[in-house]
N, C-alpha and C positions, 0 to 999 in steps of 0.2 A: 357705676356700671363697669363690669369687667370686660376688657377688650381681648377677644380671641385672636391670638397670633397664628399666622400660617406656618405650619411645621415643615412644609415642603422646602427642599433646598432650592436655592436660586438656579435657574437654568442658564448654563453657560452659552454664550453666543456661538453659532456655528462658525467653524473656521472658514475663512475666505479662501476660495481655490487659488492656488498659486500657479502661475504660468510657468511651464518648463523652461529652464534656462537654455541658452544657445548651445551649450555643450551636450545637454540631453537630446535636443532635437537633432544635432549632427550625428550623435551616436545612433539614434533610431534610423536616420537616413542611411548611415553607413551599413547598418545591419540589413536593411531592406533592399538597397540598390547595389551594394558593392558586389554581390555575386554576379549580377548582370554585367558589371564593368569588367570583371575578371574573365568572363567567357566571351566578351564582345570581340576581342582581337581575332579569335578563331573564326567567328561568323563573318567578320569583315573580310578576312583573307579568303574564306571560302566563297563569299559573294563575288569578290574580284576575280579570283583565279579558278573558281569552280562553277558557281551558278550562272554568272554572266557568260562565260564561254559556252556553257551548255545551251543556254537560251539562244545565243547568237548562232550557234551551229544549227539549231533547229530552224531559225529564220533563214539561214543560208540554204538549207536543204529545200526550201520552198521556191528557190529561184534557179534559173539557168545561169549559174555563176562560173563563168570562164575566167580563170585567173589572168589570162592574157587579154581579155576583152574589157572594153570601157563601160558597157551597159550590162545590167544583170536583170533581165525581165522576170517577172513573177509568173510561175507556172503551177503553183499549188502543189498537189501531191503527185505530180507526174513522175518525179524522180523515184518515189517509193513504188509507184505502179510499175515502172520500168525495172526497178531493182528486183521486185518479187518475181518477175518473169525472166530474170537474168540467170542463165545456167552457170556461168562462171562464179556468180555470187554464191549459189547453193553448193557449188563444188568446194569453195573455200570454207563454207560453213561445215560441211562434212569433214574436211581436213582438220578444222579447228577442234571439232568435237572428238574426232578420232585421236588426235594427239593429246587432247585434254584427258580423256579416259585412260589412255595407255600410260600417261605420265603421272597423273594425280593419284590414282588409286594405289599403285605400288609405292609412290613417294610417301604418302601419309602412313601406310602400313609399315614401311621401313623406318620412318621417323619415329613411330610409336615404339617399335622394337628397339631402336637405337637409344631412345630416351630411357627405356626400362633398363638397358644395360648400364647407361651412365648414372643411373640412380642408385646403383649398388656400391658397395664398399670396394673401390678399385684403387690401385696405386696410381699416384699422379692424376687424380681425377680432374683437377683443373686443367692440366695439359690436354687431356683427351677431350674435354668439353670445348676448349678453345680450338682444337684441331678440326673438329667437325664443322666449324664455321669458316675454315679457310676457302673451300670452294665458292662460298657466297661472296667473299670479298675479292676473288680473282676476277680479272678483267673478262667481260663477256666475249670480247673479240678474241682474246687469247684462248679462251675455252673453246670457242667455235672453230678456231684454226686447228687446234689439237684434235678435236673430235672429227673434223673433216678429213684429217690425215688418217686417223684410226679407221674411219669408215670408207676409205678410198677403195675404188673398185680394183685397181691393178696392184697397188703396193700397200694397201691398208692392212693393219695388224689384225683386224677382226676377220677379214677374208683369209688371211694367212693361217689363223687358228682354225677356221672352218675347213680349210683345205686339208689340214692334218687329221681331221675327224671324218673326212670323206664327203664333205658338203661342198658343192661347187660355189664359185665366187658369186656374190650378190652385188648387183648394181644399186647401191643404197640411195642414190639420188634419182635414178630413173624409175625405180619401182615405188609405187605409191605407199604401200604398207611398210616396206623397208625404210622409206624416208621417215614415216611416222615413228618407227621404232628407234631410229638413230637420233632424231630430235628429242624424243621422250627420254632417251638415255642421258642426253646432255642436260635436260631440264632436271631430271632426278638427281644427277650428280651434283648439280649446283644448289638445289633447294632442300634436299633431304636433311642436311645438318641444321639448317635454319629452323625448320619445323620441329626437329628433334629438341632443340633448345627451348622452344615454346612449350612443348609437352613436358620437358624436364622441369621447368619452372613450376608448372601446375602440379606435377607429381610430388615435388618437395613440400607443397602445401597440404598434402594429405596426412592426417594424423597417423603416427606410427602405431598407436594403440590398436588401430583396426587390423593391421598386419599381425601384431602380436597375438591378438585374440583369435584371428583366423589360423595362425600357426598352432596355437594351443588346441583348437578344434580339429587339427589334422589336415588343414588345407595346404597344399603344396604351392610352389611359386606360380605355376601356371594357373591354378585355381584362384589364387590371390589376385593375379593380374586381371583375369577376366571378370571376377566377381567384385573386386574392390577398385582397382585402378581405373579400368575403362569406364564403369558407370560414373565415377566421380570426376572423370576428365571430360564428360559430355559437353559442358559449355566451351571448354578449350578446343575440343574436336570440332564443334560447330564453327568456332571462330577460324580455325585453320582451314576448314573446308571452304568457307566463304572467301577467305583471302586467296586460297589456291584456285578457286573458281574464277575470281576476278583476274588474277595473273595468268591463268592458263588460257582463258578465252581471249585475252589481249596479247597473246604471244606474238612477238615480232622479231626480236633481235636474234634469237637462236636459229629459226628457219631462214632468216635473211642472210646471216653470216654462213650458214651451212651450205647455201647454194651460191656458188661463185659464178662469175661470168658477166657478160655485158647487160643482161636483163635478169638479174638474180631476184628482182622483186616479184617475178612470176612464180617463184618457188619450183623451178625446174622447167624443162621444155614443154611438158604437158600439165603444168601447174600441180605437180604431184604433192607438194608440201606447202602450197600457198595458203596462208591463214587469212581470216577476215581482215585483220589489221593491215596485212600486206596488200590485200585487194583494195582496201580503202586508200592506202598510200598511192597505189598505182593509179587510181582514178582521180584522186584529189590533187596530186602533184604530177611529176614526170611519169609517163609521157603524155597523159591525157589533159591534165590541168583543169579537170571538171570538178571544181570545188563544191558545187551544189550536190552532185551525185555522190562524191566522197562523204559529204556531211550526212546524207541519207544512210549510207553504209554505217557510219558511226552511230547513228541513232538506232538502227536495227541491231547493231552489236550491243548497245546498252540494254535493249529489250531482251536480247538473248541471254546476257549475263544475269539479269534480274530473274528470268524464268528458271534458268538452270540452278541458280543459287537457292531459290525458293524450293525447288524440287529436292535439292540435296538436304536442306534443313528439315523438310517434312519427312524424308526418309530416315534421317538420323534420329529425329524425335520418336518416330514409330519404332525403330529398332531399339532405341534406348528404353522406351516404355516396356517393350517385350522382354528385354534383358532384366529390367527391374522386377517384373512379375516372376521370371524364372528364378531369380535370386531369392525372392521372398518365400517361394515354395520350399 
């Protein structure tokens, strides 16, 4: 009897799964968790020096916190209720917004124009680019002293020039709008070059082919600037606006140094140029030492900055969208 042999090849046993080695597991852990370790120092520092002081300030604002007193009773939102009815607080808000508008809008426009000039083929370009940053690294106290002399009522150079064109002398410290203009001039002189370098860095990232194509199509420098440079600088412009908003609404050093005297924190005899930060300092420290009330001012200033920054971003996005539609046509 013939025996039929099975022609199928023998089935090889399935390989046993091997456990990953220690090196592979460490490599996977490193890939998965190392990014969190790299960014952890920032969040730790922000938590210690940013989030905790912010939360503690809010807690203090809910108390009648006299720095010279031993007890700090809880009063809820009474500080905020009193602050919203405080005419001096709203006076400082108007001052802050007025100085902010007068200083920030010309500052960013001048920085954009200056960056466009520095982006051209100039002789000693590096020297000019470094020179525009000199006002920013100059001592604020020295800048304030110089501008206080320039805007002096009796012997100031500005009034001397105005007198030669037939305009009577202006009391820059006692006149509210004049004080805004003087302080805004100081702020613009100090920060225009800084913003210009930010815009310049963004301009250098724009491909030159776009300008060459526009030049071939007959577009001049002005047309290229408004149709190519400005739309492509939109993210940088938004960044500069937000930073300028934060700095402008927290303005303290320039108006404080501009107003000399025994009670300069008031921003003049009738609070002509007192900003919100100056009002906060006046209440939180000398001469009132009401730390709870000053903390409430700080939190309302935080809300004001958030609202103004959001409005600026929305306006820029809408204007940017409109400009893109115009260019596409």
